[in-house]
CHARMM internal coordinates of N, CA and C (Angstrom, degrees):
IC EDIT
DIST 1 N 1 CA 1.4373
DIST 1 CA 1 C 1.5552
ANGL 1 N 1 CA 1 C 106.00
DIST 1 C 2 N 1.3485
ANGL 1 CA 1 C 2 N 119.36
DIHE 1 N 1 CA 1 C 2 N -40.93
DIST 2 N 2 CA 1.4725
ANGL 1 C 2 N 2 CA 122.36
DIHE 1 CA 1 C 2 N 2 CA 179.93
DIST 2 CA 2 C 1.5782
ANGL 2 N 2 CA 2 C 110.23
DIHE 1 C 2 N 2 CA 2 C -58.61
DIST 2 C 3 N 1.3220
ANGL 2 CA 2 C 3 N 116.57
DIHE 2 N 2 CA 2 C 3 N -41.16
DIST 3 N 3 CA 1.4385
ANGL 2 C 3 N 3 CA 117.94
DIHE 2 CA 2 C 3 N 3 CA -176.98
DIST 3 CA 3 C 1.5060
ANGL 3 N 3 CA 3 C 110.33
DIHE 2 C 3 N 3 CA 3 C -70.22
DIST 3 C 4 N 1.2348
ANGL 3 CA 3 C 4 N 119.68
DIHE 3 N 3 CA 3 C 4 N -32.30
DIST 4 N 4 CA 1.4943
ANGL 3 C 4 N 4 CA 119.08
DIHE 3 CA 3 C 4 N 4 CA 175.89
DIST 4 CA 4 C 1.4656
ANGL 4 N 4 CA 4 C 110.64
DIHE 3 C 4 N 4 CA 4 C -70.73
DIST 4 C 5 N 1.2912
ANGL 4 CA 4 C 5 N 121.75
DIHE 4 N 4 CA 4 C 5 N -33.00
DIST 5 N 5 CA 1.5121
ANGL 4 C 5 N 5 CA 123.64
DIHE 4 CA 4 C 5 N 5 CA 174.41
DIST 5 CA 5 C 1.4597
ANGL 5 N 5 CA 5 C 107.97
DIHE 4 C 5 N 5 CA 5 C -67.69
DIST 5 C 6 N 1.3256
ANGL 5 CA 5 C 6 N 120.18
DIHE 5 N 5 CA 5 C 6 N -40.58
DIST 6 N 6 CA 1.4627
ANGL 5 C 6 N 6 CA 121.23
DIHE 5 CA 5 C 6 N 6 CA -177.87
DIST 6 CA 6 C 1.5398
ANGL 6 N 6 CA 6 C 110.24
DIHE 5 C 6 N 6 CA 6 C -67.41
DIST 6 C 7 N 1.3068
ANGL 6 CA 6 C 7 N 114.65
DIHE 6 N 6 CA 6 C 7 N -37.25
DIST 7 N 7 CA 1.5139
ANGL 6 C 7 N 7 CA 118.17
DIHE 6 CA 6 C 7 N 7 CA 174.93
DIST 7 CA 7 C 1.4673
ANGL 7 N 7 CA 7 C 111.59
DIHE 6 C 7 N 7 CA 7 C -63.81
DIST 7 C 8 N 1.2795
ANGL 7 CA 7 C 8 N 117.33
DIHE 7 N 7 CA 7 C 8 N -42.10
DIST 8 N 8 CA 1.4919
ANGL 7 C 8 N 8 CA 122.39
DIHE 7 CA 7 C 8 N 8 CA -178.02
DIST 8 CA 8 C 1.5233
ANGL 8 N 8 CA 8 C 108.20
DIHE 7 C 8 N 8 CA 8 C -65.62
DIST 8 C 9 N 1.3038
ANGL 8 CA 8 C 9 N 119.68
DIHE 8 N 8 CA 8 C 9 N -47.96
DIST 9 N 9 CA 1.4664
ANGL 8 C 9 N 9 CA 123.81
DIHE 8 CA 8 C 9 N 9 CA 174.54
DIST 9 CA 9 C 1.5403
ANGL 9 N 9 CA 9 C 114.06
DIHE 8 C 9 N 9 CA 9 C -55.48
DIST 9 C 10 N 1.3008
ANGL 9 CA 9 C 10 N 111.76
DIHE 9 N 9 CA 9 C 10 N -48.21
DIST 10 N 10 CA 1.4785
ANGL 9 C 10 N 10 CA 117.70
DIHE 9 CA 9 C 10 N 10 CA -179.58
DIST 10 CA 10 C 1.5251
ANGL 10 N 10 CA 10 C 110.82
DIHE 9 C 10 N 10 CA 10 C -59.68
DIST 10 C 11 N 1.3540
ANGL 10 CA 10 C 11 N 116.35
DIHE 10 N 10 CA 10 C 11 N -44.37
DIST 11 N 11 CA 1.4861
ANGL 10 C 11 N 11 CA 119.80
DIHE 10 CA 10 C 11 N 11 CA 177.77
DIST 11 CA 11 C 1.5052
ANGL 11 N 11 CA 11 C 109.94
DIHE 10 C 11 N 11 CA 11 C -62.66
DIST 11 C 12 N 1.2926
ANGL 11 CA 11 C 12 N 120.42
DIHE 11 N 11 CA 11 C 12 N -41.28
DIST 12 N 12 CA 1.4244
ANGL 11 C 12 N 12 CA 120.37
DIHE 11 CA 11 C 12 N 12 CA 179.23
DIST 12 CA 12 C 1.5212
ANGL 12 N 12 CA 12 C 113.41
DIHE 11 C 12 N 12 CA 12 C -65.54
DIST 12 C 13 N 1.3445
ANGL 12 CA 12 C 13 N 116.05
DIHE 12 N 12 CA 12 C 13 N -35.75
DIST 13 N 13 CA 1.4608
ANGL 12 C 13 N 13 CA 119.13
DIHE 12 CA 12 C 13 N 13 CA 178.43
DIST 13 CA 13 C 1.5147
ANGL 13 N 13 CA 13 C 109.85
DIHE 12 C 13 N 13 CA 13 C -67.71
DIST 13 C 14 N 1.3339
ANGL 13 CA 13 C 14 N 120.07
DIHE 13 N 13 CA 13 C 14 N -41.50
DIST 14 N 14 CA 1.4422
ANGL 13 C 14 N 14 CA 120.93
DIHE 13 CA 13 C 14 N 14 CA 175.95
DIST 14 CA 14 C 1.5552
ANGL 14 N 14 CA 14 C 112.94
DIHE 13 C 14 N 14 CA 14 C -62.09
DIST 14 C 15 N 1.3199
ANGL 14 CA 14 C 15 N 113.55
DIHE 14 N 14 CA 14 C 15 N -41.52
DIST 15 N 15 CA 1.4397
ANGL 14 C 15 N 15 CA 118.11
DIHE 14 CA 14 C 15 N 15 CA 178.05
DIST 15 CA 15 C 1.5171
ANGL 15 N 15 CA 15 C 110.21
DIHE 14 C 15 N 15 CA 15 C -60.33
DIST 15 C 16 N 1.3177
ANGL 15 CA 15 C 16 N 118.07
DIHE 15 N 15 CA 15 C 16 N -44.09
DIST 16 N 16 CA 1.4158
ANGL 15 C 16 N 16 CA 122.50
DIHE 15 CA 15 C 16 N 16 CA 178.86
DIST 16 CA 16 C 1.4858
ANGL 16 N 16 CA 16 C 114.90
DIHE 15 C 16 N 16 CA 16 C -61.09
DIST 16 C 17 N 1.3314
ANGL 16 CA 16 C 17 N 115.54
DIHE 16 N 16 CA 16 C 17 N -39.69
DIST 17 N 17 CA 1.4692
ANGL 16 C 17 N 17 CA 121.34
DIHE 16 CA 16 C 17 N 17 CA 174.48
DIST 17 CA 17 C 1.5698
ANGL 17 N 17 CA 17 C 112.26
DIHE 16 C 17 N 17 CA 17 C -62.12
DIST 17 C 18 N 1.3040
ANGL 17 CA 17 C 18 N 112.68
DIHE 17 N 17 CA 17 C 18 N -45.76
DIST 18 N 18 CA 1.5166
ANGL 17 C 18 N 18 CA 115.69
DIHE 17 CA 17 C 18 N 18 CA 178.26
DIST 18 CA 18 C 1.5301
ANGL 18 N 18 CA 18 C 109.82
DIHE 17 C 18 N 18 CA 18 C -64.74
DIST 18 C 19 N 1.2922
ANGL 18 CA 18 C 19 N 121.41
DIHE 18 N 18 CA 18 C 19 N -38.18
DIST 19 N 19 CA 1.4304
ANGL 18 C 19 N 19 CA 120.10
DIHE 18 CA 18 C 19 N 19 CA 179.25
DIST 19 CA 19 C 1.4902
ANGL 19 N 19 CA 19 C 109.83
DIHE 18 C 19 N 19 CA 19 C -71.71
DIST 19 C 20 N 1.2974
ANGL 19 CA 19 C 20 N 122.47
DIHE 19 N 19 CA 19 C 20 N -29.54
DIST 20 N 20 CA 1.4400
ANGL 19 C 20 N 20 CA 124.02
DIHE 19 CA 19 C 20 N 20 CA 179.04
DIST 20 CA 20 C 1.5498
ANGL 20 N 20 CA 20 C 108.59
DIHE 19 C 20 N 20 CA 20 C -71.36
DIST 20 C 21 N 1.2840
ANGL 20 CA 20 C 21 N 117.98
DIHE 20 N 20 CA 20 C 21 N -37.58
DIST 21 N 21 CA 1.4949
ANGL 20 C 21 N 21 CA 121.22
DIHE 20 CA 20 C 21 N 21 CA 176.69
DIST 21 CA 21 C 1.4962
ANGL 21 N 21 CA 21 C 111.28
DIHE 20 C 21 N 21 CA 21 C -66.56
DIST 21 C 22 N 1.3697
ANGL 21 CA 21 C 22 N 115.84
DIHE 21 N 21 CA 21 C 22 N -41.83
DIST 22 N 22 CA 1.4467
ANGL 21 C 22 N 22 CA 117.99
DIHE 21 CA 21 C 22 N 22 CA 178.12
DIST 22 CA 22 C 1.5651
ANGL 22 N 22 CA 22 C 111.03
DIHE 21 C 22 N 22 CA 22 C -65.58
DIST 22 C 23 N 1.3232
ANGL 22 CA 22 C 23 N 116.05
DIHE 22 N 22 CA 22 C 23 N -40.11
DIST 23 N 23 CA 1.4880
ANGL 22 C 23 N 23 CA 118.83
DIHE 22 CA 22 C 23 N 23 CA 177.44
DIST 23 CA 23 C 1.4485
ANGL 23 N 23 CA 23 C 113.54
DIHE 22 C 23 N 23 CA 23 C -60.89
DIST 23 C 24 N 1.3736
ANGL 23 CA 23 C 24 N 117.09
DIHE 23 N 23 CA 23 C 24 N -42.47
DIST 24 N 24 CA 1.4307
ANGL 23 C 24 N 24 CA 125.22
DIHE 23 CA 23 C 24 N 24 CA -179.71
DIST 24 CA 24 C 1.5399
ANGL 24 N 24 CA 24 C 107.90
DIHE 23 C 24 N 24 CA 24 C -63.10
DIST 24 C 25 N 1.3024
ANGL 24 CA 24 C 25 N 118.92
DIHE 24 N 24 CA 24 C 25 N -46.86
DIST 25 N 25 CA 1.3748
ANGL 24 C 25 N 25 CA 123.28
DIHE 24 CA 24 C 25 N 25 CA 179.09
DIST 25 CA 25 C 1.5027
ANGL 25 N 25 CA 25 C 114.90
DIHE 24 C 25 N 25 CA 25 C -59.14
DIST 25 C 26 N 1.3504
ANGL 25 CA 25 C 26 N 115.31
DIHE 25 N 25 CA 25 C 26 N -41.32
DIST 26 N 26 CA 1.4422
ANGL 25 C 26 N 26 CA 120.98
DIHE 25 CA 25 C 26 N 26 CA 176.96
DIST 26 CA 26 C 1.5052
ANGL 26 N 26 CA 26 C 109.28
DIHE 25 C 26 N 26 CA 26 C -64.53
DIST 26 C 27 N 1.3409
ANGL 26 CA 26 C 27 N 116.82
DIHE 26 N 26 CA 26 C 27 N -44.27
DIST 27 N 27 CA 1.4631
ANGL 26 C 27 N 27 CA 123.05
DIHE 26 CA 26 C 27 N 27 CA -178.70
DIST 27 CA 27 C 1.5300
ANGL 27 N 27 CA 27 C 112.47
DIHE 26 C 27 N 27 CA 27 C -62.19
DIST 27 C 28 N 1.3117
ANGL 27 CA 27 C 28 N 117.24
DIHE 27 N 27 CA 27 C 28 N -30.74
DIST 28 N 28 CA 1.4501
ANGL 27 C 28 N 28 CA 122.22
DIHE 27 CA 27 C 28 N 28 CA -175.38
DIST 28 CA 28 C 1.5415
ANGL 28 N 28 CA 28 C 112.65
DIHE 27 C 28 N 28 CA 28 C -97.81
DIST 28 C 29 N 1.3677
ANGL 28 CA 28 C 29 N 119.21
DIHE 28 N 28 CA 28 C 29 N 7.51
DIST 29 N 29 CA 1.4411
ANGL 28 C 29 N 29 CA 122.78
DIHE 28 CA 28 C 29 N 29 CA -179.62
DIST 29 CA 29 C 1.5496
ANGL 29 N 29 CA 29 C 110.22
DIHE 28 C 29 N 29 CA 29 C -56.87
DIST 29 C 30 N 1.2350
ANGL 29 CA 29 C 30 N 117.55
DIHE 29 N 29 CA 29 C 30 N -46.15
DIST 30 N 30 CA 1.4753
ANGL 29 C 30 N 30 CA 122.57
DIHE 29 CA 29 C 30 N 30 CA -174.74
DIST 30 CA 30 C 1.5437
ANGL 30 N 30 CA 30 C 114.50
DIHE 29 C 30 N 30 CA 30 C -89.88
DIST 30 C 31 N 1.2723
ANGL 30 CA 30 C 31 N 118.26
DIHE 30 N 30 CA 30 C 31 N 12.99
DIST 31 N 31 CA 1.4711
ANGL 30 C 31 N 31 CA 118.00
DIHE 30 CA 30 C 31 N 31 CA 179.04
DIST 31 CA 31 C 1.5544
ANGL 31 N 31 CA 31 C 110.59
DIHE 30 C 31 N 31 CA 31 C -105.47
DIST 31 C 32 N 1.2798
ANGL 31 CA 31 C 32 N 115.71
DIHE 31 N 31 CA 31 C 32 N 157.46
DIST 32 N 32 CA 1.4566
ANGL 31 C 32 N 32 CA 120.31
DIHE 31 CA 31 C 32 N 32 CA -178.54
DIST 32 CA 32 C 1.5122
ANGL 32 N 32 CA 32 C 114.02
DIHE 31 C 32 N 32 CA 32 C -95.72
DIST 32 C 33 N 1.3139
ANGL 32 CA 32 C 33 N 113.02
DIHE 32 N 32 CA 32 C 33 N 3.41
DIST 33 N 33 CA 1.5301
ANGL 32 C 33 N 33 CA 118.50
DIHE 32 CA 32 C 33 N 33 CA -178.14
DIST 33 CA 33 C 1.4866
ANGL 33 N 33 CA 33 C 112.23
DIHE 32 C 33 N 33 CA 33 C -63.56
DIST 33 C 34 N 1.3114
ANGL 33 CA 33 C 34 N 118.93
DIHE 33 N 33 CA 33 C 34 N -43.60
DIST 34 N 34 CA 1.4208
ANGL 33 C 34 N 34 CA 121.25
DIHE 33 CA 33 C 34 N 34 CA 178.23
DIST 34 CA 34 C 1.4707
ANGL 34 N 34 CA 34 C 114.71
DIHE 33 C 34 N 34 CA 34 C -62.70
DIST 34 C 35 N 1.2813
ANGL 34 CA 34 C 35 N 118.88
DIHE 34 N 34 CA 34 C 35 N -33.39
DIST 35 N 35 CA 1.4581
ANGL 34 C 35 N 35 CA 121.65
DIHE 34 CA 34 C 35 N 35 CA 179.21
DIST 35 CA 35 C 1.4802
ANGL 35 N 35 CA 35 C 108.69
DIHE 34 C 35 N 35 CA 35 C -70.85
DIST 35 C 36 N 1.3722
ANGL 35 CA 35 C 36 N 120.06
DIHE 35 N 35 CA 35 C 36 N -43.00
DIST 36 N 36 CA 1.4014
ANGL 35 C 36 N 36 CA 121.64
DIHE 35 CA 35 C 36 N 36 CA 179.00
DIST 36 CA 36 C 1.4979
ANGL 36 N 36 CA 36 C 112.60
DIHE 35 C 36 N 36 CA 36 C -63.40
DIST 36 C 37 N 1.2702
ANGL 36 CA 36 C 37 N 120.34
DIHE 36 N 36 CA 36 C 37 N -38.45
DIST 37 N 37 CA 1.4471
ANGL 36 C 37 N 37 CA 125.90
DIHE 36 CA 36 C 37 N 37 CA 179.56
DIST 37 CA 37 C 1.5327
ANGL 37 N 37 CA 37 C 109.90
DIHE 36 C 37 N 37 CA 37 C -63.94
DIST 37 C 38 N 1.3602
ANGL 37 CA 37 C 38 N 116.38
DIHE 37 N 37 CA 37 C 38 N -41.01
DIST 38 N 38 CA 1.4799
ANGL 37 C 38 N 38 CA 121.11
DIHE 37 CA 37 C 38 N 38 CA -179.87
DIST 38 CA 38 C 1.5071
ANGL 38 N 38 CA 38 C 110.16
DIHE 37 C 38 N 38 CA 38 C -62.25
DIST 38 C 39 N 1.2977
ANGL 38 CA 38 C 39 N 118.36
DIHE 38 N 38 CA 38 C 39 N -42.89
DIST 39 N 39 CA 1.4455
ANGL 38 C 39 N 39 CA 122.82
DIHE 38 CA 38 C 39 N 39 CA -178.13
DIST 39 CA 39 C 1.5651
ANGL 39 N 39 CA 39 C 112.87
DIHE 38 C 39 N 39 CA 39 C -73.42
DIST 39 C 40 N 1.2867
ANGL 39 CA 39 C 40 N 118.28
DIHE 39 N 39 CA 39 C 40 N -29.81
DIST 40 N 40 CA 1.4123
ANGL 39 C 40 N 40 CA 124.33
DIHE 39 CA 39 C 40 N 40 CA 179.55
DIST 40 CA 40 C 1.5228
ANGL 40 N 40 CA 40 C 111.82
DIHE 39 C 40 N 40 CA 40 C -78.61
DIST 40 C 41 N 1.3324
ANGL 40 CA 40 C 41 N 120.34
DIHE 40 N 40 CA 40 C 41 N -22.33
DIST 41 N 41 CA 1.4082
ANGL 40 C 41 N 41 CA 121.70
DIHE 40 CA 40 C 41 N 41 CA -176.29
DIST 41 CA 41 C 1.5590
ANGL 41 N 41 CA 41 C 112.22
DIHE 40 C 41 N 41 CA 41 C -88.73
DIST 41 C 42 N 1.3234
ANGL 41 CA 41 C 42 N 117.04
DIHE 41 N 41 CA 41 C 42 N -8.29
DIST 42 N 42 CA 1.4186
ANGL 41 C 42 N 42 CA 119.69
DIHE 41 CA 41 C 42 N 42 CA 177.01
DIST 42 CA 42 C 1.5528
ANGL 42 N 42 CA 42 C 112.46
DIHE 41 C 42 N 42 CA 42 C -85.67
DIST 42 C 43 N 1.2318
ANGL 42 CA 42 C 43 N 113.49
DIHE 42 N 42 CA 42 C 43 N 144.01
DIST 43 N 43 CA 1.5526
ANGL 42 C 43 N 43 CA 117.13
DIHE 42 CA 42 C 43 N 43 CA 179.32
DIST 43 CA 43 C 1.5345
ANGL 43 N 43 CA 43 C 108.74
DIHE 42 C 43 N 43 CA 43 C -67.77
DIST 43 C 44 N 1.3104
ANGL 43 CA 43 C 44 N 117.08
DIHE 43 N 43 CA 43 C 44 N 148.60
DIST 44 N 44 CA 1.4287
ANGL 43 C 44 N 44 CA 122.83
DIHE 43 CA 43 C 44 N 44 CA -177.97
DIST 44 CA 44 C 1.5154
ANGL 44 N 44 CA 44 C 112.83
DIHE 43 C 44 N 44 CA 44 C -88.31
DIST 44 C 45 N 1.3339
ANGL 44 CA 44 C 45 N 120.33
DIHE 44 N 44 CA 44 C 45 N -9.63
DIST 45 N 45 CA 1.4370
ANGL 44 C 45 N 45 CA 124.06
DIHE 44 CA 44 C 45 N 45 CA -176.30
DIST 45 CA 45 C 1.5721
ANGL 45 N 45 CA 45 C 112.27
DIHE 44 C 45 N 45 CA 45 C -79.54
END
COOR INIT
IC SEED 1 N 1 CA 1 C
IC BUILD
């Protein structure tokens, strides 16, 4: 029974992380930060 509870909690934690990522992506849709980071990460050569 303990293992099933641990599996359930683990699944909920993964789901929360995925939801946090989606929420952050939605919040950053109208910002230019992501565009600047993309251009800075490319090599200049």
